[in-house]
N, C-alpha and C positions, 0 to 999 in steps of 0.2 A: 610483535606484542601485539598492535592495533589488529590484527587480523583475528588473532583469538578474542579480543574483548568483543569485536563486531559480530564474530560468529556466536559467541556466547549470547550474547544480547538478542540476535535472531531467533535462537533456540528458546531463549526465555520467553520472547514475545509471543512465539507460536505456541508454547507450552501452557503460559499464562493465558492466553486467549481461549485455547482449548479448555484448560480447566475453569476459566470465569464463564465460558458459555455453557459447557456441558453440564457443570456440577453444581454451579452456585446459580444459575440462571435457568433451571428447567422449566418446561412448559408443558401443557397436555395439548395444546392447541397444533394440528399438523401444520398449520399455516406458519405459525410463530416458529417451529423447528425448522421448516424449509427456510425462513429468513435467516436462522443463526446458521445454517449450513451454508446459506449463500455469503453471508457475511466472512464466516471461516475460509472459503474459497477465496473471497477477495481479498482478505489479508495475505494468504500464502502468495496470490499472483502479483499482488504490489509489493510484497518483499523482494520476490525474485526479480522485479525490474527495478525496485531502488538499490540492489544490491549490485547494479552495474555500475553505480559510482565507486563502491567499495574494491570491485575488480580492478577497475583504472587506477584507483589511489595505490593499490598495491603493485601493479605494473610499473608505475612512475617511481614508486619509492624504494623497491627490492634491488638489491644488487645482484641475487642469484638468477643468472641465465636462463636456467632451465625453467625457473618459477615464471619469469617475464615471458617465454616461449610458451609455456602451456597454457598462461592464463590468457595471453592474446590469443590463441586458437579458439580457446573457449568463448572469449567474449566477441570474438568474430562471428561464430556460430549462434551465439544467444541475441546478439545485436539484430539478427535477421528476425528474430521473434518478438524484439523488444514492443513493437507498436501492436503486433497481434494480442500479445498478452495484455497490453495497456488497454486494448478494445474489449476484449475478452472480459477482463476485470470490472472495467466500467460498466458493462452490461449486466455483469453478475450483480455489483454494488446497486445499481439502479433497481434491480428486482428486488433486492434487500430494503433498498429504501421504501419502493412502493408497498412491500408487506407492512414494514412495520409503520409507515404512517396508517395505513389503513387499521392495522390492529391497534397500535397504541395511542395514535392521534387524538382519538376520540376520548380513551380512557384517561391520558394523563394530559392531554390538553397539547397543541401543537406548538406551545410556547415553553415545554418543560425544558431542563437543561440538556437530557440525552439528546431529545430531537434538535434544540439549539446547536448542540456541538455536532451533530450528523450534517445539518445545513452547513456550518462552518468548513467541515471536511470536504462536503461536496462543490461548495465553492472553489477551494484550493485544488480539487480534483479537476474542476473545468480549467482553471488557470494552468494547471500543469499539463494538461492536454494540449490547450492553446498554444502554450509555450514549445511543447514537443513537436506540434504541426509546423509552427512558424520555424522552428530548429531544422526541421526534416526540409523544408521548402528552400530554405538557404540556410545554411550555417555560418555562424560568425562567434567571436568570442563572446559577446553580449549575449546572444540568444541561447548559447551553451550555458552559460552562467544563470541565466534567467530560468531555463528550464530546470537547471540543478537546485536552484534556491526555492524554486516552487515547489518542486518535488519533497525536498527536507520539511518544508513549512507543511506541505499535505501530510506526510508521515506524523508530524508532530501532531497535527489536527486529528488524524484518523487514530492515532494511540490515546489521545484525549477521549475522542468520542468512545472509543472502546469500552475503557476503564471509567466512564462515569457511570454511577449508580442509578438506577431507576427507583 
C-alpha cells in the first residue's frame, strides 16, 4: 500500500513541477529557460537518490521473497551510482542557482521569499552531502540516520522552494 502512495507522490511531484515550470512560469529569456531546465533535471536526479530510502523500506517491510530479491539486486546496482547522481544533481542545481541569482536577484531582490527558500534548500543540500560523505567514509547507525534525516529535510526544503510563487 505504501509503495503505491510513494509512487503516486513521486509522479505527482514530477508532473506538478513540469506543469508549474513550463506552463505557469514560461519565460522569453533563453538563460531563464536554461535555469528552468536545470531545475527540472535536478529535481528528477534528486528524486532518484531520495527514492533509495523507499527501496530499502520496501525490502525491510515486504514478506514477498521475489520482491526482496529483485529490489536488493536493483538497489545494489543503484547504490553504485548514488554518489555520482548526487554530485551531478548538485552541479546542475548550482548552475540553476547561479542563473536565477543573476537573472532574478537584481529584479526581485536577493531577499525575496523564492530566493530565501532556495538558500534554505541549498543549506540542507550541503548538510546532506556532508552527511553522505561522512557516512561513506565510516558507516554507523548515527551517520546513516543523520544522512537520511538531512535528505528528507532537504526534500521538504526543495519542494517548498519549487512551489513558492514569484
